[in-house]
PyMOL Python script that loads the backbone (N, CA, C, O; Angstrom):
from pymol import cmd

cmd.read_pdbstr("""\
ATOM      1  N   MET A   1      18.796 -45.741-160.638  1.00  0.00           N
ATOM      2  CA  MET A   1      19.721 -46.821-160.378  1.00  0.00           C
ATOM      3  C   MET A   1      20.052 -47.548-161.674  1.00  0.00           C
ATOM      4  O   MET A   1      19.184 -47.785-162.514  1.00  0.00           O
ATOM      5  N   GLU A   2      21.288 -47.884-161.813  1.00  0.00           N
ATOM      6  CA  GLU A   2      21.731 -48.575-163.015  1.00  0.00           C
ATOM      7  C   GLU A   2      21.723 -50.075-162.756  1.00  0.00           C
ATOM      8  O   GLU A   2      22.354 -50.556-161.815  1.00  0.00           O
ATOM      9  N   SER A   3      21.008 -50.805-163.593  1.00  0.00           N
ATOM     10  CA  SER A   3      20.968 -52.253-163.397  1.00  0.00           C
ATOM     11  C   SER A   3      22.034 -52.905-164.260  1.00  0.00           C
ATOM     12  O   SER A   3      22.206 -52.578-165.434  1.00  0.00           O
ATOM     13  N   LYS A   4      22.723 -53.811-163.655  1.00  0.00           N
ATOM     14  CA  LYS A   4      23.802 -54.510-164.352  1.00  0.00           C
ATOM     15  C   LYS A   4      23.313 -55.909-164.708  1.00  0.00           C
ATOM     16  O   LYS A   4      23.005 -56.712-163.827  1.00  0.00           O
ATOM     17  N   LYS A   5      23.246 -56.190-165.997  1.00  0.00           N
ATOM     18  CA  LYS A   5      22.784 -57.495-166.448  1.00  0.00           C
ATOM     19  C   LYS A   5      23.982 -58.436-166.494  1.00  0.00           C
ATOM     20  O   LYS A   5      24.981 -58.175-167.164  1.00  0.00           O
ATOM     21  N   GLU A   6      23.848 -59.530-165.765  1.00  0.00           N
ATOM     22  CA  GLU A   6      24.928 -60.512-165.713  1.00  0.00           C
ATOM     23  C   GLU A   6      24.769 -61.490-166.866  1.00  0.00           C
ATOM     24  O   GLU A   6      23.726 -62.128-167.016  1.00  0.00           O
ATOM     25  N   SER A   7      25.811 -61.602-167.675  1.00  0.00           N
ATOM     26  CA  SER A   7      25.730 -62.520-168.809  1.00  0.00           C
ATOM     27  C   SER A   7      26.430 -63.829-168.466  1.00  0.00           C
ATOM     28  O   SER A   7      27.292 -63.882-167.589  1.00  0.00           O
ATOM     29  N   ILE A   8      26.046 -64.865-169.167  1.00  0.00           N
ATOM     30  CA  ILE A   8      26.636 -66.188-168.957  1.00  0.00           C
ATOM     31  C   ILE A   8      27.977 -66.222-169.676  1.00  0.00           C
ATOM     32  O   ILE A   8      28.088 -65.789-170.823  1.00  0.00           O
ATOM     33  N   SER A   9      28.985 -66.737-169.001  1.00  0.00           N
ATOM     34  CA  SER A   9      30.310 -66.814-169.614  1.00  0.00           C
ATOM     35  C   SER A   9      30.314 -67.836-170.739  1.00  0.00           C
ATOM     36  O   SER A   9      29.447 -68.707-170.806  1.00  0.00           O
ATOM     37  N   PHE A  10      31.285 -67.721-171.609  1.00  0.00           N
ATOM     38  CA  PHE A  10      31.419 -68.610-172.759  1.00  0.00           C
ATOM     39  C   PHE A  10      31.510 -70.059-172.307  1.00  0.00           C
ATOM     40  O   PHE A  10      30.877 -70.936-172.895  1.00  0.00           O
ATOM     41  N   PHE A  11      32.295 -70.312-171.266  1.00  0.00           N
ATOM     42  CA  PHE A  11      32.457 -71.677-170.760  1.00  0.00           C
ATOM     43  C   PHE A  11      31.138 -72.227-170.230  1.00  0.00           C
ATOM     44  O   PHE A  11      30.764 -73.354-170.552  1.00  0.00           O
ATOM     45  N   LYS A  12      30.436 -71.447-169.426  1.00  0.00           N
ATOM     46  CA  LYS A  12      29.168 -71.901-168.850  1.00  0.00           C
ATOM     47  C   LYS A  12      28.103 -72.084-169.921  1.00  0.00           C
ATOM     48  O   LYS A  12      27.274 -72.990-169.836  1.00  0.00           O
ATOM     49  N   LYS A  13      28.132 -71.220-170.925  1.00  0.00           N
ATOM     50  CA  LYS A  13      27.129 -71.285-171.986  1.00  0.00           C
ATOM     51  C   LYS A  13      27.204 -72.611-172.741  1.00  0.00           C
ATOM     52  O   LYS A  13      26.176 -73.173-173.116  1.00  0.00           O
ATOM     53  N   TYR A  14      28.405 -73.103-172.959  1.00  0.00           N
ATOM     54  CA  TYR A  14      28.597 -74.333-173.726  1.00  0.00           C
ATOM     55  C   TYR A  14      29.085 -75.491-172.858  1.00  0.00           C
ATOM     56  O   TYR A  14      29.793 -76.370-173.347  1.00  0.00           O
ATOM     57  N   LEU A  15      28.719 -75.502-171.584  1.00  0.00           N
ATOM     58  CA  LEU A  15      29.189 -76.520-170.657  1.00  0.00           C
ATOM     59  C   LEU A  15      28.801 -77.929-171.105  1.00  0.00           C
ATOM     60  O   LEU A  15      29.611 -78.852-171.010  1.00  0.00           O
ATOM     61  N   THR A  16      27.579 -78.101-171.589  1.00  0.00           N
ATOM     62  CA  THR A  16      27.144 -79.414-172.057  1.00  0.00           C
ATOM     63  C   THR A  16      28.028 -79.896-173.204  1.00  0.00           C
ATOM     64  O   THR A  16      28.402 -81.067-173.261  1.00  0.00           O
ATOM     65  N   LEU A  17      28.351 -78.999-174.100  1.00  0.00           N
ATOM     66  CA  LEU A  17      29.222 -79.343-175.227  1.00  0.00           C
ATOM     67  C   LEU A  17      30.601 -79.763-174.731  1.00  0.00           C
ATOM     68  O   LEU A  17      31.164 -80.744-175.216  1.00  0.00           O
ATOM     69  N   TRP A  18      31.150 -79.020-173.763  1.00  0.00           N
ATOM     70  CA  TRP A  18      32.485 -79.361-173.228  1.00  0.00           C
ATOM     71  C   TRP A  18      32.464 -80.739-172.576  1.00  0.00           C
ATOM     72  O   TRP A  18      33.414 -81.508-172.721  1.00  0.00           O
ATOM     73  N   VAL A  19      31.393 -81.054-171.864  1.00  0.00           N
ATOM     74  CA  VAL A  19      31.298 -82.361-171.210  1.00  0.00           C
ATOM     75  C   VAL A  19      31.290 -83.476-172.255  1.00  0.00           C
ATOM     76  O   VAL A  19      32.004 -84.469-172.115  1.00  0.00           O
ATOM     77  N   PHE A  20      30.482 -83.310-173.299  1.00  0.00           N
ATOM     78  CA  PHE A  20      30.431 -84.329-174.346  1.00  0.00           C
ATOM     79  C   PHE A  20      31.765 -84.464-175.076  1.00  0.00           C
ATOM     80  O   PHE A  20      32.187 -85.574-175.401  1.00  0.00           O
ATOM     81  N   ILE A  21      32.428 -83.341-175.332  1.00  0.00           N
ATOM     82  CA  ILE A  21      33.739 -83.399-175.989  1.00  0.00           C
ATOM     83  C   ILE A  21      34.735 -84.156-175.114  1.00  0.00           C
ATOM     84  O   ILE A  21      35.486 -84.993-175.615  1.00  0.00           O
ATOM     85  N   CYS A  22      34.746 -83.872-173.822  1.00  0.00           N
ATOM     86  CA  CYS A  22      35.659 -84.578-172.908  1.00  0.00           C
ATOM     87  C   CYS A  22      35.342 -86.070-172.843  1.00  0.00           C
ATOM     88  O   CYS A  22      36.251 -86.898-172.790  1.00  0.00           O
ATOM     89  N   MET A  23      34.056 -86.413-172.846  1.00  0.00           N
ATOM     90  CA  MET A  23      33.680 -87.828-172.825  1.00  0.00           C
ATOM     91  C   MET A  23      34.157 -88.532-174.091  1.00  0.00           C
ATOM     92  O   MET A  23      34.690 -89.640-174.026  1.00  0.00           O
ATOM     93  N   ILE A  24      33.969 -87.897-175.227  1.00  0.00           N
ATOM     94  CA  ILE A  24      34.397 -88.495-176.495  1.00  0.00           C
ATOM     95  C   ILE A  24      35.913 -88.638-176.532  1.00  0.00           C
ATOM     96  O   ILE A  24      36.430 -89.670-176.962  1.00  0.00           O
ATOM     97  N   ILE A  25      36.628 -87.611-176.085  1.00  0.00           N
ATOM     98  CA  ILE A  25      38.094 -87.686-176.048  1.00  0.00           C
ATOM     99  C   ILE A  25      38.547 -88.816-175.136  1.00  0.00           C
ATOM    100  O   ILE A  25      39.463 -89.562-175.484  1.00  0.00           O
ATOM    101  N   GLY A  26      37.921 -88.950-173.978  1.00  0.00           N
ATOM    102  CA  GLY A  26      38.274 -90.033-173.051  1.00  0.00           C
ATOM    103  C   GLY A  26      38.040 -91.404-173.658  1.00  0.00           C
ATOM    104  O   GLY A  26      38.861 -92.307-173.500  1.00  0.00           O
ATOM    105  N   ILE A  27      36.930 -91.560-174.347  1.00  0.00           N
ATOM    106  CA  ILE A  27      36.628 -92.847-174.992  1.00  0.00           C
ATOM    107  C   ILE A  27      37.637 -93.135-176.097  1.00  0.00           C
ATOM    108  O   ILE A  27      38.124 -94.259-176.217  1.00  0.00           O
ATOM    109  N   LEU A  28      37.952 -92.122-176.905  1.00  0.00           N
ATOM    110  CA  LEU A  28      38.915 -92.318-177.989  1.00  0.00           C
ATOM    111  C   LEU A  28      40.310 -92.648-177.455  1.00  0.00           C
ATOM    112  O   LEU A  28      41.006 -93.497-178.011  1.00  0.00           O
ATOM    113  N   ILE A  29      40.712 -91.979-176.384  1.00  0.00           N
ATOM    114  CA  ILE A  29      42.027 -92.276-175.792  1.00  0.00           C
ATOM    115  C   ILE A  29      42.065 -93.710-175.292  1.00  0.00           C
ATOM    116  O   ILE A  29      43.040 -94.426-175.523  1.00  0.00           O
ATOM    117  N   SER A  30      41.011 -94.131-174.610  1.00  0.00           N
ATOM    118  CA  SER A  30      41.013 -95.497-174.074  1.00  0.00           C
ATOM    119  C   SER A  30      40.936 -96.540-175.180  1.00  0.00           C
ATOM    120  O   SER A  30      41.424 -97.658-175.017  1.00  0.00           O
ATOM    121  N   LYS A  31      40.332 -96.181-176.294  1.00  0.00           N
ATOM    122  CA  LYS A  31      40.173 -97.128-177.403  1.00  0.00           C
ATOM    123  C   LYS A  31      41.445 -97.233-178.244  1.00  0.00           C
ATOM    124  O   LYS A  31      41.867 -98.336-178.590  1.00  0.00           O
ATOM    125  N   PHE A  32      42.057 -96.094-178.575  1.00  0.00           N
ATOM    126  CA  PHE A  32      43.164 -96.089-179.526  1.00  0.00           C
ATOM    127  C   PHE A  32      44.538 -95.884-178.898  1.00  0.00           C
ATOM    128  O   PHE A  32      45.549 -96.218-179.516  1.00  0.00           O
ATOM    129  N   LEU A  33      44.595 -95.349-177.696  1.00  0.00           N
ATOM    130  CA  LEU A  33      45.875 -95.154-177.006  1.00  0.00           C
ATOM    131  C   LEU A  33      45.807 -95.805-175.634  1.00  0.00           C
ATOM    132  O   LEU A  33      45.715 -95.105-174.625  1.00  0.00           O
ATOM    133  N   PRO A  34      45.850 -97.121-175.577  1.00  0.00           N
ATOM    134  CA  PRO A  34      45.738 -97.758-174.269  1.00  0.00           C
ATOM    135  C   PRO A  34      46.831 -97.254-173.325  1.00  0.00           C
ATOM    136  O   PRO A  34      48.021 -97.274-173.639  1.00  0.00           O
ATOM    137  N   ILE A  35      46.383 -96.813-172.184  1.00  0.00           N
ATOM    138  CA  ILE A  35      47.313 -96.293-171.187  1.00  0.00           C
ATOM    139  C   ILE A  35      48.056 -97.468-170.569  1.00  0.00           C
ATOM    140  O   ILE A  35      47.556 -98.593-170.539  1.00  0.00           O
ATOM    141  N   ILE A  36      49.222 -97.197-170.091  1.00  0.00           N
ATOM    142  CA  ILE A  36      50.016 -98.226-169.429  1.00  0.00           C
ATOM    143  C   ILE A  36      49.141 -98.900-168.372  1.00  0.00           C
ATOM    144  O   ILE A  36      48.557 -98.212-167.534  1.00  0.00           O
ATOM    145  N   PRO A  37      49.041-100.224-168.394  1.00  0.00           N
ATOM    146  CA  PRO A  37      48.127-100.926-167.475  1.00  0.00           C
ATOM    147  C   PRO A  37      48.384-100.653-166.003  1.00  0.00           C
ATOM    148  O   PRO A  37      47.502-100.887-165.177  1.00  0.00           O
ATOM    149  N   ILE A  38      49.564-100.166-165.651  1.00  0.00           N
ATOM    150  CA  ILE A  38      49.853 -99.941-164.230  1.00  0.00           C
ATOM    151  C   ILE A  38      49.010 -98.800-163.654  1.00  0.00           C
ATOM    152  O   ILE A  38      48.715 -98.799-162.459  1.00  0.00           O
ATOM    153  N   ILE A  39      48.618 -97.826-164.488  1.00  0.00           N
ATOM    154  CA  ILE A  39      47.863 -96.678-163.976  1.00  0.00           C
ATOM    155  C   ILE A  39      46.484 -97.100-163.472  1.00  0.00           C
ATOM    156  O   ILE A  39      46.161 -96.820-162.318  1.00  0.00           O
ATOM    157  N   PRO A  40      45.648 -97.767-164.291  1.00  0.00           N
ATOM    158  CA  PRO A  40      44.340 -98.176-163.745  1.00  0.00           C
ATOM    159  C   PRO A  40      44.461 -99.182-162.607  1.00  0.00           C
ATOM    160  O   PRO A  40      43.672 -99.158-161.662  1.00  0.00           O
ATOM    161  N   ASN A  41      45.451-100.066-162.701  1.00  0.00           N
ATOM    162  CA  ASN A  41      45.636-101.044-161.620  1.00  0.00           C
ATOM    163  C   ASN A  41      45.990-100.358-160.306  1.00  0.00           C
ATOM    164  O   ASN A  41      45.533-100.771-159.240  1.00  0.00           O
ATOM    165  N   THR A  42      46.801 -99.318-160.384  1.00  0.00           N
ATOM    166  CA  THR A  42      47.175 -98.565-159.177  1.00  0.00           C
ATOM    167  C   THR A  42      45.972 -97.805-158.624  1.00  0.00           C
ATOM    168  O   THR A  42      45.746 -97.801-157.414  1.00  0.00           O
ATOM    169  N   LEU A  43      45.198 -97.161-159.503  1.00  0.00           N
ATOM    170  CA  LEU A  43      44.025 -96.411-159.044  1.00  0.00           C
ATOM    171  C   LEU A  43      42.966 -97.324-158.433  1.00  0.00           C
ATOM    172  O   LEU A  43      42.251 -96.919-157.516  1.00  0.00           O
ATOM    173  N   ASN A  44      42.862 -98.546-158.934  1.00  0.00           N
ATOM    174  CA  ASN A  44      41.879 -99.487-158.399  1.00  0.00           C
ATOM    175  C   ASN A  44      42.203 -99.927-156.972  1.00  0.00           C
ATOM    176  O   ASN A  44      41.324-100.418-156.264  1.00  0.00           O
ATOM    177  N   LYS A  45      43.442 -99.759-156.546  1.00  0.00           N
ATOM    178  CA  LYS A  45      43.829-100.129-155.178  1.00  0.00           C
ATOM    179  C   LYS A  45      43.261 -99.152-154.149  1.00  0.00           C
ATOM    180  O   LYS A  45      43.093 -99.511-152.984  1.00  0.00           O
ATOM    181  N   PHE A  46      42.963 -97.916-154.572  1.00  0.00           N
ATOM    182  CA  PHE A  46      42.446 -96.898-153.661  1.00  0.00           C
ATOM    183  C   PHE A  46      40.928 -96.956-153.652  1.00  0.00           C
ATOM    184  O   PHE A  46      40.252 -96.183-154.331  1.00  0.00           O
ATOM    185  N   GLU A  47      40.416 -97.878-152.876  1.00  0.00           N
ATOM    186  CA  GLU A  47      38.979 -98.095-152.808  1.00  0.00           C
ATOM    187  C   GLU A  47      38.591 -98.364-151.359  1.00  0.00           C
ATOM    188  O   GLU A  47      39.314 -99.037-150.624  1.00  0.00           O
ATOM    189  N   TYR A  48      37.445 -97.830-150.959  1.00  0.00           N
ATOM    190  CA  TYR A  48      36.941 -98.068-149.611  1.00  0.00           C
ATOM    191  C   TYR A  48      35.443 -98.318-149.721  1.00  0.00           C
ATOM    192  O   TYR A  48      34.714 -97.487-150.262  1.00  0.00           O
ATOM    193  N   ALA A  49      34.980 -99.450-149.214  1.00  0.00           N
ATOM    194  CA  ALA A  49      33.557 -99.839-149.249  1.00  0.00           C
ATOM    195  C   ALA A  49      33.020 -99.785-150.676  1.00  0.00           C
ATOM    196  O   ALA A  49      31.936 -99.256-150.924  1.00  0.00           O
ATOM    197  N   ASN A  50      33.778-100.332-151.595  1.00  0.00           N
ATOM    198  CA  ASN A  50      33.428-100.368-153.020  1.00  0.00           C
ATOM    199  C   ASN A  50      33.258 -98.984-153.636  1.00  0.00           C
ATOM    200  O   ASN A  50      32.536 -98.833-154.621  1.00  0.00           O
ATOM    201  N   VAL A  51      33.913 -97.972-153.069  1.00  0.00           N
ATOM    202  CA  VAL A  51      33.878 -96.616-153.612  1.00  0.00           C
ATOM    203  C   VAL A  51      35.294 -96.229-153.991  1.00  0.00           C
ATOM    204  O   VAL A  51      36.210 -96.314-153.172  1.00  0.00           O
ATOM    205  N   SER A  52      35.472 -95.805-155.230  1.00  0.00           N
ATOM    206  CA  SER A  52      36.780 -95.363-155.697  1.00  0.00           C
ATOM    207  C   SER A  52      37.104 -94.006-155.085  1.00  0.00           C
ATOM    208  O   SER A  52      36.399 -93.027-155.329  1.00  0.00           O
ATOM    209  N   ILE A  53      38.155 -93.946-154.300  1.00  0.00           N
ATOM    210  CA  ILE A  53      38.544 -92.698-153.637  1.00  0.00           C
ATOM    211  C   ILE A  53      38.929 -91.616-154.651  1.00  0.00           C
ATOM    212  O   ILE A  53      38.500 -90.473-154.489  1.00  0.00           O
ATOM    213  N   PRO A  54      39.728 -91.927-155.704  1.00  0.00           N
ATOM    214  CA  PRO A  54      40.031 -90.869-156.686  1.00  0.00           C
ATOM    215  C   PRO A  54      38.771 -90.314-157.356  1.00  0.00           C
ATOM    216  O   PRO A  54      38.685 -89.107-157.581  1.00  0.00           O
ATOM    217  N   ILE A  55      37.806 -91.154-157.673  1.00  0.00           N
ATOM    218  CA  ILE A  55      36.566 -90.677-158.280  1.00  0.00           C
ATOM    219  C   ILE A  55      35.775 -89.835-157.282  1.00  0.00           C
ATOM    220  O   ILE A  55      35.209 -88.806-157.652  1.00  0.00           O
ATOM    221  N   ALA A  56      35.733 -90.258-156.029  1.00  0.00           N
ATOM    222  CA  ALA A  56      35.016 -89.494-154.998  1.00  0.00           C
ATOM    223  C   ALA A  56      35.631 -88.106-154.834  1.00  0.00           C
ATOM    224  O   ALA A  56      34.907 -87.121-154.689  1.00  0.00           O
ATOM    225  N   ILE A  57      36.951 -88.024-154.856  1.00  0.00           N
ATOM    226  CA  ILE A  57      37.635 -86.724-154.731  1.00  0.00           C
ATOM    227  C   ILE A  57      37.316 -85.843-155.932  1.00  0.00           C
ATOM    228  O   ILE A  57      37.031 -84.657-155.769  1.00  0.00           O
ATOM    229  N   LEU A  58      37.360 -86.407-157.130  1.00  0.00           N
ATOM    230  CA  LEU A  58      37.076 -85.618-158.334  1.00  0.00           C
ATOM    231  C   LEU A  58      35.631 -85.138-158.367  1.00  0.00           C
ATOM    232  O   LEU A  58      35.367 -84.015-158.795  1.00  0.00           O
ATOM    233  N   ILE A  59      34.698 -85.962-157.926  1.00  0.00           N
ATOM    234  CA  ILE A  59      33.299 -85.528-157.876  1.00  0.00           C
ATOM    235  C   ILE A  59      33.133 -84.416-156.853  1.00  0.00           C
ATOM    236  O   ILE A  59      32.411 -83.452-157.104  1.00  0.00           O
ATOM    237  N   TRP A  60      33.786 -84.533-155.709  1.00  0.00           N
ATOM    238  CA  TRP A  60      33.725 -83.487-154.685  1.00  0.00           C
ATOM    239  C   TRP A  60      34.276 -82.176-155.237  1.00  0.00           C
ATOM    240  O   TRP A  60      33.689 -81.117-155.015  1.00  0.00           O
ATOM    241  N   LEU A  61      35.407 -82.238-155.960  1.00  0.00           N
ATOM    242  CA  LEU A  61      35.981 -81.030-156.549  1.00  0.00           C
ATOM    243  C   LEU A  61      35.054 -80.418-157.598  1.00  0.00           C
ATOM    244  O   LEU A  61      35.047 -79.202-157.786  1.00  0.00           O
ATOM    245  N   MET A  62      34.286 -81.240-158.269  1.00  0.00           N
ATOM    246  CA  MET A  62      33.353 -80.745-159.269  1.00  0.00           C
ATOM    247  C   MET A  62      32.154 -80.064-158.614  1.00  0.00           C
ATOM    248  O   MET A  62      31.656 -79.064-159.130  1.00  0.00           O
ATOM    249  N   ILE A  63      31.687 -80.593-157.488  1.00  0.00           N
ATOM    250  CA  ILE A  63      30.484 -80.080-156.843  1.00  0.00           C
ATOM    251  C   ILE A  63      30.775 -78.908-155.901  1.00  0.00           C
ATOM    252  O   ILE A  63      29.910 -78.055-155.701  1.00  0.00           O
ATOM    253  N   TYR A  64      31.954 -78.853-155.330  1.00  0.00           N
ATOM    254  CA  TYR A  64      32.282 -77.849-154.316  1.00  0.00           C
ATOM    255  C   TYR A  64      32.005 -76.407-154.760  1.00  0.00           C
ATOM    256  O   TYR A  64      31.403 -75.652-153.996  1.00  0.00           O
ATOM    257  N   PRO A  65      32.421 -75.995-155.968  1.00  0.00           N
ATOM    258  CA  PRO A  65      32.125 -74.596-156.363  1.00  0.00           C
ATOM    259  C   PRO A  65      30.637 -74.271-156.355  1.00  0.00           C
ATOM    260  O   PRO A  65      30.260 -73.149-156.017  1.00  0.00           O
ATOM    261  N   MET A  66      29.788 -75.218-156.716  1.00  0.00           N
ATOM    262  CA  MET A  66      28.342 -74.969-156.686  1.00  0.00           C
ATOM    263  C   MET A  66      27.856 -74.835-155.247  1.00  0.00           C
ATOM    264  O   MET A  66      26.962 -74.039-154.961  1.00  0.00           O
ATOM    265  N   MET A  67      28.445 -75.616-154.346  1.00  0.00           N
ATOM    266  CA  MET A  67      28.010 -75.569-152.947  1.00  0.00           C
ATOM    267  C   MET A  67      28.363 -74.237-152.298  1.00  0.00           C
ATOM    268  O   MET A  67      27.573 -73.710-151.514  1.00  0.00           O
ATOM    269  N   VAL A  68      29.513 -73.688-152.603  1.00  0.00           N
ATOM    270  CA  VAL A  68      29.908 -72.438-151.959  1.00  0.00           C
ATOM    271  C   VAL A  68      29.206 -71.235-152.561  1.00  0.00           C
ATOM    272  O   VAL A  68      29.219 -70.161-151.959  1.00  0.00           O
ATOM    273  N   SER A  69      28.590 -71.377-153.735  1.00  0.00           N
ATOM    274  CA  SER A  69      27.900 -70.248-154.339  1.00  0.00           C
ATOM    275  C   SER A  69      26.410 -70.254-154.038  1.00  0.00           C
ATOM    276  O   SER A  69      25.680 -69.432-154.590  1.00  0.00           O
ATOM    277  N   VAL A  70      25.937 -71.143-153.189  1.00  0.00           N
ATOM    278  CA  VAL A  70      24.517 -71.203-152.838  1.00  0.00           C
ATOM    279  C   VAL A  70      24.172 -70.015-151.940  1.00  0.00           C
ATOM    280  O   VAL A  70      24.884 -69.732-150.977  1.00  0.00           O
ATOM    281  N   ASP A  71      23.094 -69.334-152.255  1.00  0.00           N
ATOM    282  CA  ASP A  71      22.620 -68.209-151.443  1.00  0.00           C
ATOM    283  C   ASP A  71      21.639 -68.736-150.409  1.00  0.00           C
ATOM    284  O   ASP A  71      20.488 -69.032-150.729  1.00  0.00           O
ATOM    285  N   PHE A  72      22.099 -68.852-149.166  1.00  0.00           N
ATOM    286  CA  PHE A  72      21.262 -69.409-148.109  1.00  0.00           C
ATOM    287  C   PHE A  72      20.233 -68.406-147.587  1.00  0.00           C
ATOM    288  O   PHE A  72      19.358 -68.784-146.809  1.00  0.00           O
ATOM    289  N   LYS A  73      20.313 -67.151-147.991  1.00  0.00           N
ATOM    290  CA  LYS A  73      19.368 -66.132-147.555  1.00  0.00           C
ATOM    291  C   LYS A  73      18.054 -66.204-148.324  1.00  0.00           C
ATOM    292  O   LYS A  73      17.044 -65.648-147.892  1.00  0.00           O
ATOM    293  N   ALA A  74      18.070 -66.874-149.438  1.00  0.00           N
ATOM    294  CA  ALA A  74      16.860 -66.930-150.290  1.00  0.00           C
ATOM    295  C   ALA A  74      15.798 -67.805-149.689  1.00  0.00           C
ATOM    296  O   ALA A  74      14.724 -67.961-150.271  1.00  0.00           O
TER     297      ALA A  74
END
""", "prot")
cmd.dss("prot")
cmd.show_as("cartoon", "prot")
cmd.util.cbc("prot")
cmd.orient("prot")
């Protein structure tokens, strides 16, 4: 039988680096390129029980791929 070794993709291998780069870019944008004030004010209106709905949706989209790849047979 031939065993196939699964390698980690380039994106997954450096995921921590990508997260830090995105965080730094976000901080720099907010510091040096202030976004039109209407955008955060509009997003702040979408809140339920002190939970930001746009943030909740984005977190769900981030977690969903991990949830569907869980092997329940293990």
